[in-house]
ZAMARGU-4260 file (C-alpha; in steps of 0.2 Angstrom, whole numbers, plus 5000, padded with zeros to 4 digits):
<rodrens>
0) 5000/5000/5000 | 5007/5017/4995 | 5010/5030/5008 | 4997/5044/5008 | 5010/5057/5002
5) 5014/5047/4987 | 4996/5044/4982 | 4993/5062/4984 | 5007/5066/4972 | 5001/5054/4959
10) 4983/5061/4960 | 4990/5078/4958 | 5000/5073/4943 | 4985/5064/4935 | 4974/5079/4938
15) 4987/5090/4930 | 4989/5078/4915 | 4970/5079/4913 | 4970/5097/4913 | 4983/5099/4900
20) 4973/5087/4889 | 4958/5098/4891 | 4967/5114/4887 | 4975/5105/4872 | 4958/5100/4865
25) 4950/5117/4868 | 4965/5125/4859 | 4963/5113/4845 | 4944/5116/4844 | 4947/5135/4844
30) 4959/5133/4830 | 4948/5122/4819 | 4934/5135/4822 | 4944/5149/4816 | 4949/5140/4801
35) 4931/5135/4798 | 4926/5153/4799 | 4939/5158/4787 | 4933/5145/4774 | 4915/5150/4775
40) 4918/5169/4774 | 4908/5176/4759 | 4913/5188/4746 | 4912/5207/4749 | 4900/5209/4735
45) 4889/5197/4724 | 4883/5201/4707 | 4871/5193/4696 | 4874/5198/4678 | 4866/5195/4661
50) 4877/5184/4649 | 4878/5198/4636 | 4888/5208/4648 | 4900/5194/4653 | 4916/5201/4645
55) 4913/5219/4651 | 4908/5214/4668 | 4923/5203/4670 | 4934/5218/4666 | 4924/5229/4678
60) 4926/5216/4692 | 4945/5214/4689 | 4948/5232/4689 | 4937/5235/4705 | 4946/5221/4714
65) 4963/5228/4710 | 4958/5245/4715 | 4949/5241/4731 | 4956/5224/4737 | 4938/5217/4739
70) 4932/5201/4732 | 4917/5200/4720 | 4907/5184/4717 | 4900/5185/4699 | 4886/5174/4693
75) 4883/5174/4674 | 4866/5168/4666 | 4852/5173/4655 | 4842/5188/4662 | 4826/5177/4663
80) 4834/5164/4674 | 4842/5176/4685 | 4826/5185/4687 | 4817/5169/4692 | 4831/5165/4705
85) 4830/5182/4713 | 4811/5181/4714 | 4813/5165/4724 | 4826/5173/4736 | 4843/5171/4728
90) 4854/5182/4739 | 4864/5193/4727 | 4868/5211/4730 | 4866/5218/4712 | 4857/5212/4697
95) 4863/5218/4680 | 4850/5213/4667 | 4851/5213/4648 | 4835/5223/4647 | 4823/5235/4657
100) 4809/5222/4659 | 4816/5210/4672 | 4822/5223/4684 | 4806/5233/4683 | 4796/5217/4686
105) 4806/5213/4702 | 4804/5231/4708 | 4785/5229/4706 | 4786/5214/4717 | 4794/5224/4730
110) 4811/5217/4727 | 4826/5229/4727 | 4829/5245/4737 | 4826/5258/4724 | 4820/5260/4706
115) 4830/5251/4692 | 4842/5262/4682 | 4850/5261/4665 | 4868/5257/4664 | 4871/5252/4646
120) 4863/5251/4628 | 4868/5237/4617 | 4866/5231/4599 | 4864/5215/4590 | 4878/5208/4578
125) 4878/5193/4566 | 4894/5183/4566 | 4899/5172/4551 | 4913/5159/4551 | 4918/5157/4533
130) 4910/5170/4522 | 4907/5189/4522 | 4889/5195/4525 | 4880/5202/4510 | 4875/5220/4510
135) 4856/5215/4512 | 4857/5205/4528 | 4839/5198/4526 | 4841/5191/4509 | 4859/5185/4512
140) 4854/5176/4528 | 4839/5168/4520 | 4850/5161/4506 | 4861/5152/4519 | 4859/5133/4523
145) 4870/5132/4539 | 4865/5132/4557 | 4862/5149/4566 | 4864/5151/4585 | 4852/5162/4594
150) 4848/5164/4612 | 4831/5158/4619 | 4819/5173/4616 | 4809/5168/4632 | 4824/5171/4644
155) 4837/5181/4635 | 4833/5199/4629 | 4846/5197/4615 | 4837/5182/4609 | 4821/5192/4608
160) 4830/5205/4598 | 4836/5191/4586 | 4819/5185/4585 | 4812/5202/4580 | 4826/5204/4567
165) 4822/5188/4559 | 4803/5191/4560 | 4805/5209/4553 | 4815/5202/4539 | 4802/5190/4535
170) 4813/5175/4536 | 4810/5168/4554 | 4799/5154/4548 | 4810/5149/4533 | 4825/5147/4545
175) 4816/5138/4559 | 4825/5122/4555 | 4842/5130/4555 | 4841/5139/4572 | 4850/5132/4587
180) 4844/5140/4603 | 4856/5143/4618 | 4849/5147/4635 | 4859/5163/4636 | 4871/5173/4625
185) 4886/5164/4633 | 4879/5148/4626 | 4877/5155/4609 | 4895/5162/4610 | 4901/5144/4615
190) 4891/5136/4600 | 4900/5148/4588 | 4917/5147/4596 | 4917/5128/4596 | 4912/5128/4578
195) 4896/5119/4582 | 4887/5133/4571 | 4893/5144/4556 | 4883/5159/4561 | 4878/5167/4577
200) 4866/5182/4581 | 4873/5188/4597 | 4878/5204/4608 | 4889/5216/4599 | 4901/5215/4614
205) 4906/5198/4608 | 4915/5206/4593 | 4925/5217/4605 | 4931/5202/4616 | 4947/5193/4614
210) 4938/5177/4610 | 4936/5180/4591 | 4950/5178/4578 | 4953/5191/4564 | 4946/5179/4551
215) 4928/5180/4558 | 4916/5190/4547 | 4903/5201/4555 | 4888/5213/4551 | 4881/5225/4564
220) 4862/5223/4563 | 4852/5239/4560 | 4841/5245/4574 | 4827/5247/4561 | 4824/5228/4563
225) 4823/5227/4582 | 4822/5239/4597 | 4838/5246/4604 | 4842/5236/4620 | 4842/5247/4635
230) 4849/5237/4650 | 4845/5241/4668 | 4853/5236/4685 | 4844/5234/4701 | 4851/5236/4719
235) 4845/5221/4729 | 4854/5226/4745 | 4862/5242/4752 | 4880/5240/4757 | 4896/5251/4756
240) 4903/5238/4744 | 4887/5241/4732 | 4890/5260/4733 | 4909/5258/4729 | 4906/5246/4714
245) 4892/5258/4707 | 4904/5273/4710 | 4918/5264/4700 | 4905/5259/4686 | 4900/5277/4684
250) 4918/5283/4684 | 4928/5288/4669 | 4937/5271/4670 | 4921/5261/4671 | 4913/5270/4657
255) 4929/5267/4646 | 4928/5249/4649 | 4909/5249/4644 | 4912/5258/4628 | 4927/5247/4623
260) 4915/5232/4622 | 4903/5242/4611 | 4890/5248/4623 | 4885/5266/4624
</rodrens>
């Protein structure tokens, strides 16, 4: 039987060891919690953007992040799809549409913190892979037999502009078997870039991106065939980051980027 003094020493040592283990596990837990918090920390700003604005918006975001050190989460899709997600509660801070209709519809539903405002005006362009476009765009396109990529007019405003152009030319029904629909202008551009189609009716901004080669032919579509596309944005949440981004967008630098992609 151990002397009481020795038992006391052993008990104290055991208690100290248990305490050290508890401190170790608490510190480990705190460290893991800190790491977890860092991992789930969200961006400073989240933007939902219409596909036609992809190239200009990516340049805006890059310049904004370089100037401010803030991080932007960017989601690109058709205006109609973004509208549906916002209506169902998608938590973006800003919505940049390819038209005026969708931001206004959200505002009428009580979504957004103020009335929509116009940020750009865009135009439609016809891209041709192998041959120059004839002077009479309607007759020339009607004589072609290859596939033509257009955006879904139900969800993409530039798709609706393409539908108006073909309809006002009187060639929509005649080309129906040649039309390949993309869910957004981004998908239309991918169809063209991957050579899945020979022609594309897309946003003029595509022409000013670095995605096209010099060998591609093009024709700017006259606005007598479709309504000039006015594009609005809607503030979904007020925050200092939102204000900073809009200030950058409206600055000389931001407007220079916009014009460089064919918007005005």
